N, C-alpha and C positions, 0 to 999 in steps of 0.2 A: 785872154783873161776870162775866167768863168763868170757867167751871169749870176745874179743874186740868188736865184732859186737853186742853181747847181752848187754854189758856194755854201748855201744854207744846208743842203742835203749832205755835203761833205762834212761839215761841222757836226751835224747830228750823228752821222755814221761813225765819225772819229770818237765822239763821246761814248757811244755804245761800245765800240771796240775797246776803248781805254778801260771801261768798267769791266768788261769781260776778261781782258788780259790781266788787269790788276788782281782780279779775283783768283785767277790761276796762280799768279805769283804769290799773293798773300797766303794762299792755301799751303804752298811749299814752305814759306817762311814761318808759318804759325808753329811749326814743331820747334822752332828756336825761341819762341815767345816774343817775336818782334813782327811789326807790320812793314809793309813796303816803304812807307814814309820814314820809319826809323832806320830801315836798311839803307835808304837813300842818304840820310844824315851820316850814317856810319861809313858809307862809301866815300862821300866827300872828305870826311875827316881822315879816312885811311889813305887817301891820295894827297893829302895836304902835307907840307913840310912839318916834321915833328908831330904829325897827327893832330895838328892844332889849327884852328881858324877863329877869326873874330866872329862873334855871333851874328852880326849884321851881314857879313859876307856869306856865312853859312845859310842864313835865311834867304838871301838872294839866290844862292846856288840851288836850293831845293824848292824855290818858288813859294815861300811862305813870308808872312810879315814878321817883323822882329818879335812882336808879342806872340805870334803863332809858333815860332821856333822855340821861344822860351818855354811856352806851355808844353811843347813836345819834349824838350830836354829834361824837364823836371823829373818825370818818372824814370827816364834813362839815367839821370844822376843818382836817384835813390837806389837803383839796382846796380850801380857802379859800372855802367857801360861807357859813360862819359864823365868828365870831371871839369870843374872850373879851373882856370889857370890864370895866374896873374901875368899881366903884360909888363915886363921889366922896363919898357920905355914909357908907358903911359898907364897909370893905374885906373884911369877912367874907361879904358877900352876893355870890354868884356870878351874873354877868350874861352873857348871850349875845346877840350882835348879828348880824343878817344883813349880810354883807359886800356891797360893790359888785358883786362877781362873783355873789354869791348873789341879789341883787336882779335882776340881768340874767337869770340862769338861771330864776328864778321867773317872770318876765314871759313868757319863751319857753314854759316848761312850763305856764303857766296856759292857754294856747291849746290845748295837747294835752290838758290835764285836762278842759277844756270839751267837747272832742270825745269823750273817753272817757265823760264823764258823760252826754252826749247818747246815745251808743251804749248805755250801761247802762240808760237809761230809755226806750229807743226804743218800747216797747209802751204807753207812757202819754202822754196829752195833758197840756197845761200845768195844767189844773184838777185832774187826778188827781195830778200831782206835788205841787201845793200841798196838796191834801187829805192825801196820804200823809205829807208833811213835818209837817203840823199834828198828825196822829195820833201820829207818832213823838215829837214834842216833848212831847206830853201824857204819855207814859210815862217820860220822862227823869228 
């Protein structure tokens, strides 16, 4: 197990690395008019059954509070990337669905995201990327 100083250095390095990597990815996604966080929301909705999730589950998936995801979704609703959906089983449950326009934009943005991800990991080979991903998953 790492001592406190080493663990602290790791967290600081990861923070800087995250900022640098997200900047590269955000730059690629900006041509589509979306941020990395919006792309992440679209990614989770794209992979959900019927492109739909409960807002609270979506918030947890992207690491935001319920109010944070609501604030993020408002402008996305206004430009028709996502839409509110009624839960036929429980009207109290708030659902959000990726719209047809959102699906289309996500598919286009996915290619840009892949380019940004490749640029952000340019110094690593495939085995190193897998190893780093495995290590990061171990501390989740």
